[in-house]
Residue, then its C-alpha position, 0 to 999 in steps of 0.5 A: x533346794x539350797x544346793x541348787x541355789x548355791x550352784x546357781x550363784x556360783x555359775x552367775x559369778x563365773x559368767x560375770x567374771x568371764x564377762x568382766x575379763x572380756x571387757x577389761x582385756x585391752x584390744x590389740x593395737x593395730x599397725x599403722x600402715x604407710x604407703x610409700x612410692x619410690x621414684x616419685x615425684x622425681x626418680x630419686x625421691x620417696x612419697x609417703x602417705x604419712x610422715x609426721x606424728x605417726x603413732x608409736x608401735x607397729x608400722x607397716x610400709x607398703x612400698x611400690x617403685x614407680x621410678x625407672x630404675x631399681x630402688x628399695x626402701x630401708x627404715x632405720x631403727x635408731x632415732x636421728x635428728x636429721x637425714x644426713x646418713x646414706x646408710x644405716x642399720x634398719x629393715x629393708x625391702x627387697x630390691x624393687x624393679x619398676x612397678x614392683x611392690x613389697x611390704x615391711x613391718x617394724x616396731x618403733x616404740x620410742x618417740x623421735x625421728x627415724x631416717x629412711x633411705x634407698x640403699x642403692x649406691x648413690x641414690x641416698x646421696x642424690x637425695x633419696x632419703x628423709x625422716x619419719x616422725x614417731x609421735x613428733x613432727x618430722x619437719x621439726x628435725x628438718x628445720x633444725x638441720x641448718x636449712x634456709x627458711x622455705x627450702x626442702x627439709x630433710x623430711x621432704x616438707x617445706x617449713x610451711x607445707x608440713x602437716x601433722x596428719x593424713x597428708x602425703x609428703x614427698x621426700x627428697x633430702x635437702x641436707x647440707x651436711x658435707x659429703x666425701x669428695x669425689x675422686x679426680x683421678x682414676x686407675x686403668x679400668x676393667x670392662x668386664x668388671x664394669x659391666x657387672x657394675x653397670x647392670x648391678x650396684x651402679x644401677x646404670x642399666x635402669x636408666x640407660x639402654x646399652x646393647x652390650x649390657x642387655x638393658x632396655x630404654x629408660x629415663x636416661x639417654x641411650x648410650x649405643x653409638x654415642x662414642x663416649x671416651x673413658x674420661x668423659x664417662x668418668x667425669x659424668x659418673x663421678x660428678x653427676x649433673x643433668x638429672x643424673x646423681x653424683x656417684x663419686x662419693x658412693x663408688x670407688x675410683x676403681x669402680x668408676x674407671x671400670x664402668x667408664x671403660x665398659x661404657x666407652x668400649x660398648x658405645x663406639 
């Protein structure tokens, strides 16, 4: 009888220990999910469902391109004080055509602000970048970047419009950091190479219809029949304007000459 009592006591201790272990075992932290829209509210901008005071740890970015041209989304893995870079070491989505989506997950364990940007040449330079605040407000770094009061910060929020939680933040960098100078003279161009740049790295085909490139109509003007000169295209590509970003600091003089030669020959 005594042995039965002892056995019963041991079983009770085991059950109590298991229950205690279950009670004391911390629940696995859930990843913070942020919805990212590329190409809205303007072609070279991002909109994030949350950009400030994001909890440290695992963060998942669900990215959808609603712009007219291909974009991607890269989150930089080293904290920065301002969104001044046009490239970084980070984790990036695949290139997303219009309407396509992808997700990436990273672990950001240290508090601070982290840059995000589009890696397509010229897009970050055109303002498609911003800051994500891990445990801090993203606008704090933006206000320290030398922007005038009320202007768009590097995180995309105005000094009066930033919120700490739950708000949707549109980002288009207003950083005033000096940029490389666009080229003013160009070598002879190669139309074959220019076609590859037009449909690939330059991203031109996402905006402009051109039969020789096989690109459909986009937000930009169609180029067939425009009879553009090489010098005109070189000037437009290198300096931007009229809603088109400046590619003079992201494409080389040779690349600009190549794409200008291709467009000029194809638009006659």
